[in-house]
All heavy atoms as a GROMACS GRO file, in nm:
protein
  623
    1MET      N    1   0.085  -0.118   0.000
    1MET     CA    2   0.003   0.001   0.002
    1MET      C    3   0.091   0.121   0.001
    1MET      O    4   0.176   0.138   0.082
    1MET     CB    5  -0.090  -0.004   0.124
    1MET     CG    6  -0.169   0.120   0.147
    1MET     SD    7  -0.310   0.153   0.044
    1MET     CE    8  -0.433   0.038   0.078
    2PRO      N    9   0.070   0.215  -0.099
    2PRO     CA   10   0.148   0.340  -0.103
    2PRO      C   11   0.127   0.428   0.021
    2PRO      O   12   0.016   0.428   0.080
    2PRO     CB   13   0.103   0.409  -0.228
    2PRO     CG   14   0.014   0.317  -0.296
    2PRO     CD   15  -0.026   0.208  -0.202
    3GLN      N   16   0.230   0.502   0.053
    3GLN     CA   17   0.219   0.598   0.164
    3GLN      C   18   0.120   0.714   0.124
    3GLN      O   19   0.111   0.752   0.009
    3GLN     CB   20   0.354   0.662   0.198
    3GLN     CG   21   0.350   0.752   0.313
    3GLN     CD   22   0.496   0.807   0.342
    3GLN    OE1   23   0.589   0.760   0.286
    3GLN    NE2   24   0.503   0.899   0.428
    4THR      N   25   0.046   0.762   0.225
    4THR     CA   26  -0.050   0.871   0.202
    4THR      C   27   0.018   0.999   0.231
    4THR      O   28   0.084   1.020   0.331
    4THR     CB   29  -0.175   0.854   0.293
    4THR    OG1   30  -0.233   0.726   0.259
    4THR    CG2   31  -0.276   0.966   0.263
    5PHE      N   32   0.003   1.098   0.139
    5PHE     CA   33   0.059   1.232   0.158
    5PHE      C   34  -0.046   1.334   0.163
    5PHE      O   35  -0.153   1.322   0.103
    5PHE     CB   36   0.157   1.265   0.041
    5PHE     CG   37   0.279   1.176   0.039
    5PHE    CD1   38   0.283   1.071  -0.044
    5PHE    CD2   39   0.388   1.199   0.120
    5PHE    CE1   40   0.394   0.987  -0.048
    5PHE    CE2   41   0.499   1.122   0.118
    5PHE     CZ   42   0.502   1.012   0.031
    6TYR      N   43  -0.023   1.443   0.234
    6TYR     CA   44  -0.116   1.556   0.244
    6TYR      C   45  -0.046   1.688   0.207
    6TYR      O   46   0.072   1.701   0.232
    6TYR     CB   47  -0.168   1.565   0.390
    6TYR     CG   48  -0.257   1.447   0.429
    6TYR    CD1   49  -0.202   1.334   0.478
    6TYR    CD2   50  -0.397   1.457   0.407
    6TYR    CE1   51  -0.281   1.225   0.512
    6TYR    CE2   52  -0.474   1.345   0.440
    6TYR     CZ   53  -0.416   1.229   0.491
    6TYR     OH   54  -0.497   1.125   0.522
    7GLN      N   55  -0.122   1.774   0.147
    7GLN     CA   56  -0.073   1.912   0.114
    7GLN      C   57  -0.178   2.009   0.142
    7GLN      O   58  -0.292   1.997   0.094
    7GLN     CB   59  -0.037   1.910  -0.036
    7GLN     CG   60   0.021   2.043  -0.085
    7GLN     CD   61   0.070   2.033  -0.227
    7GLN    OE1   62   0.173   1.970  -0.251
    7GLN    NE2   63   0.003   2.093  -0.316
    8ASN      N   64  -0.148   2.108   0.232
    8ASN     CA   65  -0.243   2.209   0.269
    8ASN      C   66  -0.374   2.145   0.325
    8ASN      O   67  -0.483   2.190   0.299
    8ASN     CB   68  -0.279   2.304   0.152
    8ASN     CG   69  -0.157   2.378   0.104
    8ASN    OD1   70  -0.067   2.411   0.179
    8ASN    ND2   71  -0.153   2.402  -0.027
    9GLY      N   72  -0.360   2.040   0.395
    9GLY     CA   73  -0.471   1.971   0.459
    9GLY      C   74  -0.552   1.878   0.367
    9GLY      O   75  -0.646   1.816   0.408
   10LEU      N   76  -0.512   1.870   0.239
   10LEU     CA   77  -0.582   1.786   0.148
   10LEU      C   78  -0.496   1.659   0.121
   10LEU      O   79  -0.377   1.664   0.107
   10LEU     CB   80  -0.604   1.857   0.011
   10LEU     CG   81  -0.691   1.980   0.014
   10LEU    CD1   82  -0.686   2.050  -0.118
   10LEU    CD2   83  -0.833   1.942   0.048
   11ARG      N   84  -0.573   1.546   0.109
   11ARG     CA   85  -0.501   1.425   0.074
   11ARG      C   86  -0.464   1.427  -0.073
   11ARG      O   87  -0.541   1.463  -0.158
   11ARG     CB   88  -0.596   1.304   0.096
   11ARG     CG   89  -0.535   1.170   0.072
   11ARG     CD   90  -0.633   1.058   0.100
   11ARG     NE   91  -0.579   0.930   0.066
   11ARG     CZ   92  -0.586   0.876  -0.055
   11ARG    NH1   93  -0.648   0.937  -0.151
   11ARG    NH2   94  -0.532   0.759  -0.072
   12VAL      N   95  -0.337   1.396  -0.099
   12VAL     CA   96  -0.285   1.404  -0.236
   12VAL      C   97  -0.312   1.261  -0.302
   12VAL      O   98  -0.268   1.158  -0.248
   12VAL     CB   99  -0.137   1.434  -0.236
   12VAL    CG1  100  -0.084   1.423  -0.382
   12VAL    CG2  101  -0.107   1.566  -0.178
   13PRO      N  102  -0.383   1.259  -0.415
   13PRO     CA  103  -0.411   1.133  -0.478
   13PRO      C  104  -0.277   1.066  -0.522
   13PRO      O  105  -0.186   1.130  -0.561
   13PRO     CB  106  -0.494   1.168  -0.599
   13PRO     CG  107  -0.546   1.302  -0.575
   13PRO     CD  108  -0.449   1.366  -0.484
   14TYR      N  109  -0.278   0.934  -0.523
   14TYR     CA  110  -0.160   0.859  -0.566
   14TYR      C  111  -0.112   0.893  -0.704
   14TYR      O  112   0.002   0.891  -0.741
   14TYR     CB  113  -0.190   0.704  -0.554
   14TYR     CG  114  -0.077   0.620  -0.601
   14TYR    CD1  115   0.044   0.612  -0.529
   14TYR    CD2  116  -0.082   0.542  -0.716
   14TYR    CE1  117   0.148   0.531  -0.570
   14TYR    CE2  118   0.022   0.463  -0.759
   14TYR     CZ  119   0.136   0.456  -0.681
   14TYR     OH  120   0.240   0.380  -0.727
   15ILE      N  121  -0.206   0.928  -0.792
   15ILE     CA  122  -0.180   0.957  -0.937
   15ILE      C  123  -0.127   1.094  -0.957
   15ILE      O  124  -0.098   1.130  -1.074
   15ILE     CB  125  -0.299   0.927  -1.024
   15ILE    CG1  126  -0.416   1.018  -0.985
   15ILE    CG2  127  -0.339   0.778  -1.018
   15ILE    CD1  128  -0.531   1.004  -1.084
   16ALA      N  129  -0.118   1.180  -0.856
   16ALA     CA  130  -0.069   1.313  -0.872
   16ALA      C  131   0.089   1.313  -0.880
   16ALA      O  132   0.152   1.254  -0.796
   16ALA     CB  133  -0.113   1.401  -0.754
   17PRO      N  134   0.144   1.386  -0.978
   17PRO     CA  135   0.289   1.399  -0.981
   17PRO      C  136   0.341   1.504  -0.884
   17PRO      O  137   0.260   1.584  -0.838
   17PRO     CB  138   0.316   1.442  -1.126
   17PRO     CG  139   0.190   1.515  -1.165
   17PRO     CD  140   0.075   1.449  -1.086
   18TRP      N  141   0.469   1.501  -0.858
   18TRP     CA  142   0.536   1.592  -0.762
   18TRP      C  143   0.633   1.679  -0.843
   18TRP      O  144   0.685   1.635  -0.944
   18TRP     CB  145   0.598   1.518  -0.653
   18TRP     CG  146   0.499   1.443  -0.570
   18TRP    CD1  147   0.439   1.328  -0.594
   18TRP    CD2  148   0.440   1.494  -0.442
   18TRP    NE1  149   0.348   1.296  -0.493
   18TRP    CE2  150   0.348   1.392  -0.404
   18TRP    CE3  151   0.459   1.605  -0.373
   18TRP    CZ2  152   0.272   1.408  -0.287
   18TRP    CZ3  153   0.388   1.620  -0.250
   18TRP    CH2  154   0.292   1.524  -0.214
   19THR      N  155   0.667   1.793  -0.790
   19THR     CA  156   0.758   1.884  -0.861
   19THR      C  157   0.898   1.832  -0.878
   19THR      O  158   0.971   1.872  -0.966
   19THR     CB  159   0.764   2.027  -0.792
   19THR    OG1  160   0.796   2.006  -0.656
   19THR    CG2  161   0.629   2.095  -0.805
   20HIS      N  162   0.940   1.735  -0.794
   20HIS     CA  163   1.072   1.671  -0.804
   20HIS      C  164   1.072   1.557  -0.910
   20HIS      O  165   1.179   1.497  -0.934
   20HIS     CB  166   1.120   1.619  -0.670
   20HIS     CG  167   1.181   1.725  -0.589
   20HIS    ND1  168   1.106   1.833  -0.534
   20HIS    CD2  169   1.307   1.755  -0.550
   20HIS    CE1  170   1.188   1.910  -0.462
   20HIS    NE2  171   1.304   1.870  -0.470
   21GLU      N  172   0.962   1.527  -0.971
   21GLU     CA  173   0.953   1.422  -1.072
   21GLU      C  174   0.964   1.491  -1.208
   21GLU      O  175   0.870   1.506  -1.283
   21GLU     CB  176   0.821   1.344  -1.058
   21GLU     CG  177   0.811   1.270  -0.929
   21GLU     CD  178   0.680   1.208  -0.904
   21GLU    OE1  179   0.576   1.240  -0.965
   21GLU    OE2  180   0.677   1.112  -0.820
   22ILE      N  181   1.090   1.527  -1.242
   22ILE     CA  182   1.118   1.599  -1.365
   22ILE      C  183   1.176   1.499  -1.468
   22ILE      O  184   1.277   1.429  -1.432
   22ILE     CB  185   1.222   1.709  -1.337
   22ILE    CG1  186   1.168   1.811  -1.236
   22ILE    CG2  187   1.258   1.782  -1.470
   22ILE    CD1  188   1.263   1.908  -1.180
   23PRO      N  189   1.116   1.493  -1.583
   23PRO     CA  190   1.168   1.401  -1.687
   23PRO      C  191   1.318   1.433  -1.721
   23PRO      O  192   1.358   1.547  -1.725
   23PRO     CB  193   1.083   1.428  -1.810
   23PRO     CG  194   0.957   1.490  -1.751
   23PRO     CD  195   0.997   1.565  -1.632
   24ARG      N  196   1.395   1.326  -1.731
   24ARG     CA  197   1.536   1.334  -1.773
   24ARG      C  198   1.547   1.294  -1.914
   24ARG      O  199   1.517   1.184  -1.954
   24ARG     CB  200   1.618   1.246  -1.683
   24ARG     CG  201   1.616   1.285  -1.534
   24ARG     CD  202   1.692   1.188  -1.454
   24ARG     NE  203   1.636   1.050  -1.478
   24ARG     CZ  204   1.637   0.951  -1.391
   24ARG    NH1  205   1.698   0.967  -1.274
   24ARG    NH2  206   1.584   0.838  -1.416
   25VAL      N  207   1.598   1.387  -1.996
   25VAL     CA  208   1.614   1.360  -2.134
   25VAL      C  209   1.760   1.332  -2.163
   25VAL      O  210   1.848   1.418  -2.138
   25VAL     CB  211   1.568   1.479  -2.224
   25VAL    CG1  212   1.585   1.447  -2.369
   25VAL    CG2  213   1.420   1.508  -2.190
   26GLY      N  214   1.793   1.213  -2.207
   26GLY     CA  215   1.929   1.179  -2.240
   26GLY      C  216   1.956   1.199  -2.388
   26GLY      O  217   1.866   1.230  -2.470
   27PRO      N  218   2.078   1.179  -2.432
   27PRO     CA  219   2.113   1.191  -2.573
   27PRO      C  220   2.033   1.086  -2.649
   27PRO      O  221   2.025   0.971  -2.607
   27PRO     CB  222   2.260   1.172  -2.579
   27PRO     CG  223   2.309   1.126  -2.449
   27PRO     CD  224   2.196   1.150  -2.352
   28LEU      N  225   1.983   1.125  -2.763
   28LEU     CA  226   1.902   1.040  -2.850
   28LEU      C  227   1.984   0.988  -2.971
   28LEU      O  228   2.082   1.055  -3.010
   28LEU     CB  229   1.776   1.104  -2.898
   28LEU     CG  230   1.677   1.148  -2.789
   28LEU    CD1  231   1.562   1.227  -2.854
   28LEU    CD2  232   1.623   1.028  -2.711
   29LYS      N  233   1.942   0.877  -3.025
   29LYS     CA  234   2.010   0.826  -3.144
   29LYS      C  235   1.901   0.758  -3.234
   29LYS      O  236   1.786   0.737  -3.192
   29LYS     CB  237   2.113   0.721  -3.109
   29LYS     CG  238   2.051   0.597  -3.041
   29LYS     CD  239   2.156   0.484  -3.029
   29LYS     CE  240   2.084   0.365  -2.963
   29LYS     NZ  241   2.074   0.251  -3.046
   30ARG      N  242   1.941   0.729  -3.357
   30ARG     CA  243   1.848   0.662  -3.445
   30ARG      C  244   1.838   0.514  -3.400
   30ARG      O  245   1.940   0.455  -3.373
   30ARG     CB  246   1.902   0.666  -3.591
   30ARG     CG  247   1.806   0.608  -3.688
   30ARG     CD  248   1.859   0.630  -3.832
   30ARG     NE  249   1.840   0.772  -3.858
   30ARG     CZ  250   1.886   0.828  -3.968
   30ARG    NH1  251   1.961   0.763  -4.053
   30ARG    NH2  252   1.865   0.959  -3.989
   31HIS      N  253   1.720   0.462  -3.395
   31HIS     CA  254   1.695   0.326  -3.342
   31HIS      C  255   1.618   0.248  -3.445
   31HIS      O  256   1.525   0.296  -3.514
   31HIS     CB  257   1.611   0.336  -3.218
   31HIS     CG  258   1.562   0.203  -3.161
   31HIS    ND1  259   1.646   0.122  -3.088
   31HIS    CD2  260   1.448   0.138  -3.174
   31HIS    CE1  261   1.584   0.014  -3.056
   31HIS    NE2  262   1.459   0.027  -3.108
   32ARG      N  263   1.663   0.122  -3.469
   32ARG     CA  264   1.587   0.038  -3.561
   32ARG      C  265   1.536  -0.080  -3.479
   32ARG      O  266   1.610  -0.147  -3.409
   32ARG     CB  267   1.682  -0.018  -3.671
   32ARG     CG  268   1.610  -0.101  -3.773
   32ARG     CD  269   1.702  -0.136  -3.888
   32ARG     NE  270   1.740  -0.023  -3.966
   32ARG     CZ  271   1.667   0.034  -4.060
   32ARG    NH1  272   1.546  -0.013  -4.087
   32ARG    NH2  273   1.712   0.136  -4.127
   33GLY      N  274   1.400  -0.098  -3.482
   33GLY     CA  275   1.335  -0.206  -3.405
   33GLY      C  276   1.241  -0.279  -3.492
   33GLY      O  277   1.236  -0.266  -3.613
   34ARG      N  278   1.157  -0.359  -3.426
   34ARG     CA  279   1.060  -0.438  -3.498
   34ARG      C  280   0.965  -0.355  -3.581
   34ARG      O  281   0.922  -0.398  -3.692
   34ARG     CB  282   0.975  -0.524  -3.398
   34ARG     CG  283   1.058  -0.634  -3.336
   34ARG     CD  284   0.969  -0.706  -3.234
   34ARG     NE  285   0.944  -0.611  -3.121
   34ARG     CZ  286   0.858  -0.626  -3.028
   34ARG    NH1  287   0.777  -0.731  -3.025
   34ARG    NH2  288   0.846  -0.539  -2.929
   35GLY      N  289   0.930  -0.235  -3.531
   35GLY     CA  290   0.833  -0.150  -3.602
   35GLY      C  291   0.899  -0.062  -3.708
   35GLY      O  292   0.831   0.024  -3.770
   36GLY      N  293   1.030  -0.076  -3.729
   36GLY     CA  294   1.097   0.009  -3.824
   36GLY      C  295   1.200   0.102  -3.756
   36GLY      O  296   1.252   0.070  -3.651
   37GLU      N  297   1.220   0.216  -3.812
   37GLU     CA  298   1.323   0.312  -3.765
   37GLU      C  299   1.255   0.418  -3.681
   37GLU      O  300   1.143   0.460  -3.708
   37GLU     CB  301   1.395   0.375  -3.883
   37GLU     CG  302   1.522   0.440  -3.844
   37GLU     CD  303   1.607   0.481  -3.964
   37GLU    OE1  304   1.633   0.390  -4.045
   37GLU    OE2  305   1.644   0.596  -3.975
   38GLY      N  306   1.322   0.461  -3.574
   38GLY     CA  307   1.272   0.566  -3.489
   38GLY      C  308   1.383   0.621  -3.401
   38GLY      O  309   1.498   0.618  -3.438
   39LEU      N  310   1.341   0.674  -3.280
   39LEU     CA  311   1.436   0.728  -3.188
   39LEU      C  312   1.458   0.633  -3.072
   39LEU      O  313   1.372   0.561  -3.035
   39LEU     CB  314   1.384   0.862  -3.132
   39LEU     CG  315   1.376   0.977  -3.228
   39LEU    CD1  316   1.314   1.096  -3.160
   39LEU    CD2  317   1.517   1.015  -3.274
   40GLY      N  318   1.578   0.645  -3.015
   40GLY     CA  319   1.612   0.568  -2.892
   40GLY      C  320   1.710   0.649  -2.813
   40GLY      O  321   1.774   0.746  -2.856
   41TYR      N  322   1.732   0.608  -2.686
   41TYR     CA  323   1.837   0.670  -2.603
   41TYR      C  324   1.973   0.613  -2.640
   41TYR      O  325   1.984   0.495  -2.673
   41TYR     CB  326   1.811   0.644  -2.452
   41TYR     CG  327   1.685   0.712  -2.402
   41TYR    CD1  328   1.576   0.633  -2.362
   41TYR    CD2  329   1.675   0.846  -2.395
   41TYR    CE1  330   1.458   0.692  -2.315
   41TYR    CE2  331   1.559   0.904  -2.348
   41TYR     CZ  332   1.456   0.830  -2.301
   41TYR     OH  333   1.339   0.893  -2.260
   42ALA      N  334   2.077   0.696  -2.633
   42ALA     CA  335   2.207   0.642  -2.665
   42ALA      C  336   2.253   0.536  -2.572
   42ALA      O  337   2.323   0.441  -2.608
   42ALA     CB  338   2.309   0.762  -2.664
   43ASP      N  339   2.214   0.546  -2.445
   43ASP     CA  340   2.246   0.443  -2.343
   43ASP      C  341   2.124   0.358  -2.310
   43ASP      O  342   2.103   0.316  -2.194
   43ASP     CB  343   2.305   0.511  -2.218
   43ASP     CG  344   2.202   0.607  -2.148
   43ASP    OD1  345   2.100   0.638  -2.214
   43ASP    OD2  346   2.226   0.642  -2.036
   44GLU      N  347   2.040   0.327  -2.407
   44GLU     CA  348   1.916   0.266  -2.385
   44GLU      C  349   1.922   0.125  -2.317
   44GLU      O  350   2.014   0.046  -2.358
   44GLU     CB  351   1.839   0.251  -2.516
   44GLU     CG  352   1.700   0.198  -2.504
   44GLU     CD  353   1.626   0.208  -2.633
   44GLU    OE1  354   1.639   0.305  -2.702
   44GLU    OE2  355   1.544   0.117  -2.659
   45ASN      N  356   1.835   0.101  -2.227
   45ASN     CA  357   1.818  -0.031  -2.166
   45ASN      C  358   1.679  -0.086  -2.211
   45ASN      O  359   1.580  -0.034  -2.157
   45ASN     CB  360   1.825  -0.027  -2.015
   45ASN     CG  361   1.795  -0.154  -1.943
   45ASN    OD1  362   1.754  -0.251  -2.006
   45ASN    ND2  363   1.811  -0.154  -1.816
   46PRO      N  364   1.674  -0.171  -2.306
   46PRO     CA  365   1.541  -0.217  -2.362
   46PRO      C  366   1.447  -0.266  -2.255
   46PRO      O  367   1.324  -0.249  -2.271
   46PRO     CB  368   1.578  -0.320  -2.464
   46PRO     CG  369   1.721  -0.302  -2.498
   46PRO     CD  370   1.779  -0.234  -2.373
   47ALA      N  371   1.498  -0.326  -2.150
   47ALA     CA  372   1.410  -0.377  -2.043
   47ALA      C  373   1.343  -0.265  -1.963
   47ALA      O  374   1.234  -0.283  -1.913
   47ALA     CB  375   1.491  -0.469  -1.950
   48ALA      N  376   1.405  -0.149  -1.959
   48ALA     CA  377   1.348  -0.036  -1.877
   48ALA      C  378   1.298   0.080  -1.958
   48ALA      O  379   1.211   0.156  -1.909
   48ALA     CB  380   1.458   0.009  -1.777
   49ASP      N  381   1.349   0.098  -2.074
   49ASP     CA  382   1.316   0.221  -2.153
   49ASP      C  383   1.212   0.195  -2.265
   49ASP      O  384   1.166   0.287  -2.324
   49ASP     CB  385   1.438   0.275  -2.224
   49ASP     CG  386   1.541   0.334  -2.125
   49ASP    OD1  387   1.496   0.389  -2.022
   49ASP    OD2  388   1.662   0.321  -2.148
   50ARG      N  389   1.175   0.070  -2.286
   50ARG     CA  390   1.074   0.040  -2.389
   50ARG      C  391   0.972  -0.057  -2.343
   50ARG      O  392   0.993  -0.141  -2.256
   50ARG     CB  393   1.143  -0.028  -2.512
   50ARG     CG  394   1.228   0.074  -2.585
   50ARG     CD  395   1.261   0.017  -2.724
   50ARG     NE  396   1.344   0.117  -2.788
   50ARG     CZ  397   1.295   0.212  -2.869
   50ARG    NH1  398   1.164   0.214  -2.895
   50ARG    NH2  399   1.370   0.306  -2.925
   51ASN      N  400   0.851  -0.042  -2.400
   51ASN     CA  401   0.741  -0.139  -2.376
   51ASN      C  402   0.667  -0.148  -2.513
   51ASN      O  403   0.626  -0.048  -2.567
   51ASN     CB  404   0.650  -0.090  -2.264
   51ASN     CG  405   0.543  -0.190  -2.230
   51ASN    OD1  406   0.544  -0.306  -2.283
   51ASN    ND2  407   0.454  -0.154  -2.143
   52SER      N  408   0.656  -0.273  -2.558
   52SER     CA  409   0.593  -0.296  -2.689
   52SER      C  410   0.655  -0.211  -2.797
   52SER      O  411   0.587  -0.152  -2.883
   52SER     CB  412   0.439  -0.273  -2.682
   52SER     OG  413   0.380  -0.357  -2.590
   53ASP      N  414   0.784  -0.200  -2.797
   53ASP     CA  415   0.870  -0.121  -2.890
   53ASP      C  416   0.846   0.024  -2.886
   53ASP      O  417   0.899   0.099  -2.969
   53ASP     CB  418   0.845  -0.179  -3.033
   53ASP     CG  419   0.978  -0.158  -3.112
   53ASP    OD1  420   1.087  -0.164  -3.059
   53ASP    OD2  421   0.963  -0.135  -3.239
   54ALA      N  422   0.771   0.079  -2.786
   54ALA     CA  423   0.756   0.222  -2.768
   54ALA      C  424   0.856   0.272  -2.666
   54ALA      O  425   0.871   0.213  -2.560
   54ALA     CB  426   0.613   0.251  -2.721
   55LEU      N  427   0.920   0.387  -2.699
   55LEU     CA  428   1.020   0.445  -2.606
   55LEU      C  429   0.945   0.523  -2.493
   55LEU      O  430   0.853   0.602  -2.520
   55LEU     CB  431   1.107   0.543  -2.684
   55LEU     CG  432   1.220   0.607  -2.610
   55LEU    CD1  433   1.320   0.501  -2.564
   55LEU    CD2  434   1.289   0.710  -2.698
   56TRP      N  435   0.982   0.491  -2.370
   56TRP     CA  436   0.923   0.564  -2.252
   56TRP      C  437   1.007   0.677  -2.212
   56TRP      O  438   1.129   0.678  -2.223
   56TRP     CB  439   0.917   0.464  -2.133
   56TRP     CG  440   0.811   0.360  -2.144
   56TRP    CD1  441   0.768   0.297  -2.260
   56TRP    CD2  442   0.728   0.311  -2.040
   56TRP    NE1  443   0.665   0.208  -2.223
   56TRP    CE2  444   0.637   0.214  -2.092
   56TRP    CE3  445   0.726   0.341  -1.901
   56TRP    CZ2  446   0.548   0.147  -2.015
   56TRP    CZ3  447   0.634   0.271  -1.827
   56TRP    CH2  448   0.548   0.180  -1.878
   57MET      N  449   0.941   0.782  -2.158
   57MET     CA  450   1.012   0.891  -2.100
   57MET      C  451   1.079   0.847  -1.969
   57MET      O  452   1.020   0.764  -1.902
   57MET     CB  453   0.917   1.008  -2.070
   57MET     CG  454   0.866   1.080  -2.190
   57MET     SD  455   0.753   1.214  -2.147
   57MET     CE  456   0.851   1.315  -2.042
   58ARG      N  457   1.191   0.900  -1.937
   58ARG     CA  458   1.256   0.868  -1.811
   58ARG      C  459   1.219   0.972  -1.709
   58ARG      O  460   1.261   1.085  -1.714
   58ARG     CB  461   1.408   0.868  -1.833
   58ARG     CG  462   1.459   0.756  -1.919
   58ARG     CD  463   1.608   0.767  -1.937
   58ARG     NE  464   1.661   0.654  -2.007
   58ARG     CZ  465   1.785   0.643  -2.052
   58ARG    NH1  466   1.871   0.749  -2.031
   58ARG    NH2  467   1.826   0.536  -2.108
   59VAL      N  468   1.132   0.931  -1.613
   59VAL     CA  469   1.081   1.020  -1.511
   59VAL      C  470   1.106   0.953  -1.375
   59VAL      O  471   1.060   0.842  -1.351
   59VAL     CB  472   0.929   1.045  -1.527
   59VAL    CG1  473   0.880   1.141  -1.418
   59VAL    CG2  474   0.904   1.104  -1.666
   60PRO      N  475   1.186   1.018  -1.289
   60PRO     CA  476   1.205   0.956  -1.152
   60PRO      C  477   1.073   0.957  -1.072
   60PRO      O  478   0.986   1.044  -1.099
   60PRO     CB  479   1.309   1.049  -1.092
   60PRO     CG  480   1.300   1.180  -1.163
   60PRO     CD  481   1.248   1.146  -1.301
   61ILE      N  482   1.056   0.865  -0.985
   61ILE     CA  483   0.939   0.856  -0.898
   61ILE      C  484   0.983   0.915  -0.762
   61ILE      O  485   1.069   0.856  -0.696
   61ILE     CB  486   0.895   0.710  -0.889
   61ILE    CG1  487   0.849   0.658  -1.022
   61ILE    CG2  488   0.775   0.702  -0.789
   61ILE    CD1  489   0.818   0.513  -1.029
   62ALA      N  490   0.922   1.028  -0.721
   62ALA     CA  491   0.958   1.100  -0.597
   62ALA      C  492   0.834   1.140  -0.525
   62ALA      O  493   0.815   1.261  -0.498
   62ALA     CB  494   1.053   1.211  -0.632
   63PRO      N  495   0.747   1.053  -0.481
   63PRO     CA  496   0.626   1.093  -0.406
   63PRO      C  497   0.662   1.163  -0.277
   63PRO      O  498   0.755   1.119  -0.207
   63PRO     CB  499   0.548   0.966  -0.386
   63PRO     CG  500   0.651   0.861  -0.398
   63PRO     CD  501   0.757   0.905  -0.494
   64GLY      N  502   0.597   1.270  -0.251
   64GLY     CA  503   0.618   1.348  -0.127
   64GLY      C  504   0.730   1.447  -0.133
   64GLY      O  505   0.756   1.518  -0.036
   65ARG      N  506   0.806   1.452  -0.246
   65ARG     CA  507   0.917   1.548  -0.260
   65ARG      C  508   0.875   1.669  -0.344
   65ARG      O  509   0.831   1.652  -0.452
   65ARG     CB  510   1.036   1.480  -0.318
   65ARG     CG  511   1.088   1.372  -0.233
   65ARG     CD  512   1.223   1.313  -0.269
   65ARG     NE  513   1.317   1.422  -0.279
   65ARG     CZ  514   1.414   1.418  -0.371
   65ARG    NH1  515   1.432   1.322  -0.455
   65ARG    NH2  516   1.504   1.520  -0.369
   66GLY      N  517   0.878   1.782  -0.284
   66GLY     CA  518   0.836   1.906  -0.348
   66GLY      C  519   0.687   1.930  -0.329
   66GLY      O  520   0.632   1.891  -0.222
   67GLN      N  521   0.621   1.991  -0.423
   67GLN     CA  522   0.475   2.014  -0.416
   67GLN      C  523   0.401   1.922  -0.514
   67GLN      O  524   0.449   1.896  -0.621
   67GLN     CB  525   0.453   2.160  -0.458
   67GLN     CG  526   0.513   2.261  -0.367
   67GLN     CD  527   0.448   2.262  -0.233
   67GLN    OE1  528   0.323   2.263  -0.222
   67GLN    NE2  529   0.521   2.264  -0.126
   68ALA      N  530   0.289   1.876  -0.466
   68ALA     CA  531   0.204   1.796  -0.550
   68ALA      C  532   0.147   1.887  -0.664
   68ALA      O  533   0.108   1.995  -0.639
   68ALA     CB  534   0.093   1.729  -0.476
   69ARG      N  535   0.145   1.834  -0.784
   69ARG     CA  536   0.084   1.906  -0.897
   69ARG      C  537  -0.054   1.845  -0.919
   69ARG      O  538  -0.069   1.751  -0.996
   69ARG     CB  539   0.174   1.896  -1.022
   69ARG     CG  540   0.304   1.970  -0.998
   69ARG     CD  541   0.392   1.978  -1.121
   69ARG     NE  542   0.437   1.841  -1.157
   69ARG     CZ  543   0.448   1.800  -1.286
   69ARG    NH1  544   0.416   1.881  -1.388
   69ARG    NH2  545   0.487   1.679  -1.312
   70LEU      N  546  -0.154   1.893  -0.848
   70LEU     CA  547  -0.281   1.830  -0.840
   70LEU      C  548  -0.360   1.839  -0.971
   70LEU      O  549  -0.452   1.761  -0.985
   70LEU     CB  550  -0.361   1.896  -0.726
   70LEU     CG  551  -0.305   1.873  -0.585
   70LEU    CD1  552  -0.376   1.952  -0.480
   70LEU    CD2  553  -0.294   1.724  -0.551
   71GLY      N  554  -0.323   1.919  -1.063
   71GLY     CA  555  -0.395   1.926  -1.190
   71GLY      C  556  -0.338   1.832  -1.295
   71GLY      O  557  -0.385   1.834  -1.405
   72SER      N  558  -0.245   1.748  -1.260
   72SER     CA  559  -0.183   1.653  -1.353
   72SER      C  560  -0.198   1.511  -1.304
   72SER      O  561  -0.233   1.484  -1.194
   72SER     CB  562  -0.036   1.689  -1.371
   72SER     OG  563  -0.022   1.823  -1.415
   73ILE      N  564  -0.166   1.420  -1.397
   73ILE     CA  565  -0.161   1.272  -1.363
   73ILE      C  566  -0.027   1.220  -1.403
   73ILE      O  567   0.018   1.245  -1.519
   73ILE     CB  568  -0.273   1.200  -1.438
   73ILE    CG1  569  -0.413   1.255  -1.390
   73ILE    CG2  570  -0.267   1.054  -1.414
   73ILE    CD1  571  -0.525   1.192  -1.468
   74ILE      N  572   0.037   1.137  -1.320
   74ILE     CA  573   0.159   1.081  -1.356
   74ILE      C  574   0.139   0.974  -1.464
   74ILE      O  575   0.035   0.909  -1.468
   74ILE     CB  576   0.237   1.020  -1.235
   74ILE    CG1  577   0.153   0.911  -1.162
   74ILE    CG2  578   0.282   1.126  -1.141
   74ILE    CD1  579   0.224   0.845  -1.049
   75ARG      N  580   0.240   0.956  -1.547
   75ARG     CA  581   0.229   0.862  -1.657
   75ARG      C  582   0.240   0.716  -1.610
   75ARG      O  583   0.191   0.629  -1.676
   75ARG     CB  584   0.337   0.885  -1.760
   75ARG     CG  585   0.308   1.017  -1.840
   75ARG     CD  586   0.433   1.047  -1.927
   75ARG     NE  587   0.413   1.148  -2.030
   75ARG     CZ  588   0.377   1.275  -2.007
   75ARG    NH1  589   0.356   1.319  -1.890
   75ARG    NH2  590   0.364   1.356  -2.108
   76CYS      N  591   0.305   0.692  -1.504
   76CYS     CA  592   0.328   0.553  -1.455
   76CYS      C  593   0.253   0.530  -1.325
   76CYS      O  594   0.303   0.466  -1.236
   76CYS     CB  595   0.477   0.526  -1.439
   76CYS     SG  596   0.559   0.637  -1.324
   77ALA      N  597   0.128   0.570  -1.320
   77ALA     CA  598   0.045   0.558  -1.197
   77ALA      C  599   0.022   0.413  -1.160
   77ALA      O  600  -0.002   0.382  -1.040
   77ALA     CB  601  -0.089   0.627  -1.212
   78ASN      N  602   0.032   0.324  -1.253
   78ASN     CA  603   0.010   0.179  -1.224
   78ASN      C  604   0.140   0.105  -1.178
   78ASN      O  605   0.138  -0.008  -1.151
   78ASN     CB  606  -0.054   0.107  -1.335
   78ASN     CG  607   0.032   0.106  -1.460
   78ASN    OD1  608   0.122   0.189  -1.470
   78ASN    ND2  609   0.001   0.018  -1.551
   79GLY      N  610   0.257   0.184  -1.179
   79GLY     CA  611   0.385   0.119  -1.147
   79GLY      C  612   0.405   0.120  -0.994
   79GLY      O  613   0.338   0.183  -0.919
   80ALA      N  614   0.507   0.048  -0.951
   80ALA     CA  615   0.544   0.049  -0.813
   80ALA      C  616   0.621   0.177  -0.777
   80ALA      O  617   0.695   0.229  -0.854
   80ALA     CB  618   0.630  -0.071  -0.784
   81ALA      N  619   0.598   0.231  -0.659
   81ALA     CA  620   0.666   0.350  -0.615
   81ALA      C  621   0.789   0.319  -0.540
   81ALA      O  622   0.802   0.210  -0.488
   81ALA     CB  623   0.568   0.432  -0.531
   0.00000   0.00000   0.00000
């Protein structure tokens, strides 16, 4: 069960991102996969950076760090924190 966080007396939903969860963009390269040619990270780890041949953004998970951005939804809300 994920930890519960509060901000200004309001319970922060688990799917809310935090200001410390800033996407990290690494150097990109041309990538050739099952679906053809596209983009990939220069230091890509296929087990962590791709799902069904789609490139995922690298976003750290930092619940409770910074301010909750209550108007947004994290992209990996179904993943483990």
